[in-house]
Wavefront OBJ file of the C-alpha trace (Angstrom):
o trace
v 87.878 88.239 71.738
v 90.040 91.040 73.141
v 90.911 94.101 71.068
v 93.320 96.971 71.690
v 90.563 98.976 73.386
v 89.058 96.219 75.513
v 90.483 93.945 78.185
v 88.473 90.741 78.426
v 89.393 90.094 82.069
v 90.542 92.866 84.398
v 94.232 92.725 85.345
v 95.169 92.969 89.016
v 98.754 93.930 89.821
v 99.809 93.146 93.384
v 103.046 92.929 95.365
v 104.135 89.315 94.906
v 106.922 89.728 97.479
v 104.518 90.754 100.245
v 103.624 87.617 102.201
v 100.132 88.910 102.995
v 99.418 90.006 99.411
v 100.745 86.792 97.905
v 98.846 84.597 100.377
v 95.625 86.583 99.991
v 95.744 86.319 96.189
v 96.239 82.554 96.487
v 93.275 82.339 98.902
v 91.175 84.495 96.606
v 91.983 82.239 93.660
v 91.189 79.021 95.503
v 88.103 80.179 97.379
v 86.333 82.134 94.670
v 87.826 80.939 91.387
v 89.001 84.540 90.921
v 91.470 83.388 88.271
v 88.456 82.845 85.973
v 87.353 86.464 86.494
v 90.676 88.277 86.938
v 94.230 88.130 85.644
v 96.272 88.170 88.868
v 99.860 89.295 88.253
v 102.632 90.300 90.644
v 104.227 93.654 89.834
v 107.579 91.879 89.808
v 106.699 90.340 86.428
v 106.713 93.757 84.773
v 108.863 96.114 86.866
v 111.533 96.294 89.550
v 109.732 99.219 91.180
v 106.776 98.089 93.252
v 104.304 100.835 94.117
v 102.369 100.783 97.362
v 99.098 100.581 95.468
v 97.208 97.554 94.382
v 96.222 98.292 90.793
v 93.227 97.099 88.787
v 93.296 97.698 85.022
v 89.998 97.206 83.261
v 88.687 98.552 79.965
v 91.186 101.410 79.656
v 90.731 102.544 83.253
v 93.016 102.173 86.250
v 91.804 101.888 89.821
v 94.292 101.991 92.686
v 94.578 101.437 96.430
v 91.430 100.967 98.509
v 88.994 101.288 95.628
v 90.951 98.665 93.682
v 90.806 96.296 96.661
v 87.067 96.878 96.937
v 86.523 96.144 93.236
v 88.712 93.007 93.349
v 86.706 91.673 96.284
v 83.429 92.479 94.534
v 84.446 90.831 91.255
v 85.697 87.730 93.099
v 82.231 87.127 94.500
v 81.107 84.859 97.316
v 82.092 85.914 100.824
v 84.506 88.426 99.293
v 81.566 90.268 97.712
v 80.016 90.619 101.174
v 83.274 92.127 102.448
v 83.248 94.531 99.480
v 79.698 95.618 100.261
v 80.666 96.336 103.879
v 83.783 98.265 102.845
v 81.712 100.256 100.366
v 79.956 101.837 103.360
v 83.194 103.705 104.142
v 83.871 107.035 102.423
v 86.462 106.641 99.642
v 88.975 108.841 101.473
v 88.690 106.743 104.657
v 88.996 103.513 102.661
v 92.163 104.762 100.950
v 93.639 106.041 104.234
v 93.113 102.614 105.821
v 94.572 100.933 102.744
v 97.714 103.113 102.767
v 98.207 102.641 106.521
v 98.103 98.883 105.984
v 100.292 99.033 102.853
v 103.024 101.058 104.602
v 103.323 98.391 107.286
v 102.705 95.194 105.298
v 106.318 93.953 105.281
v 106.799 94.690 108.971
v 103.533 92.954 109.909
v 103.641 89.962 107.560
v 107.150 89.750 106.118
v 108.268 89.074 102.591
v 108.217 85.984 100.472
v 111.386 85.085 98.592
v 109.640 84.082 95.382
v 107.111 86.480 93.883
v 105.975 84.041 91.202
v 104.361 80.726 92.128
l 1 2 3 4 5 6 7 8 9 10 11 12 13 14 15 16 17 18 19 20 21 22 23 24 25 26 27 28 29 30 31 32 33 34 35 36 37 38 39 40 41 42 43 44 45 46 47 48 49 50 51 52 53 54 55 56 57 58 59 60 61 62 63 64 65 66 67 68 69 70 71 72 73 74 75 76 77 78 79 80 81 82 83 84 85 86 87 88 89 90 91 92 93 94 95 96 97 98 99 100 101 102 103 104 105 106 107 108 109 110 111 112 113 114 115 116 117 118
């Protein structure tokens, strides 16, 4: 049972209007049953301002950007856990730099979806 100081399942906030982000979250949910381990929510459900960062909220802590992506992959398990282990070999600064470079160009590379909630 959840209390005010404890989140039973970590919450992942992602950009539901980003075609890549939205599609990857759907793949993650289908392939790894991530929805049983994570609450996956588009930012658009809670705010009009969408930050560049992926955000993971778990037990009163917030993890953002590359480290959040790494943790989400690890928690999801399966082949995603292998990807997380490989990414963990990168220094945190390099991981975040790669994440931000990708995030800045995500709409240009993959486009936007018209419906953030499906």
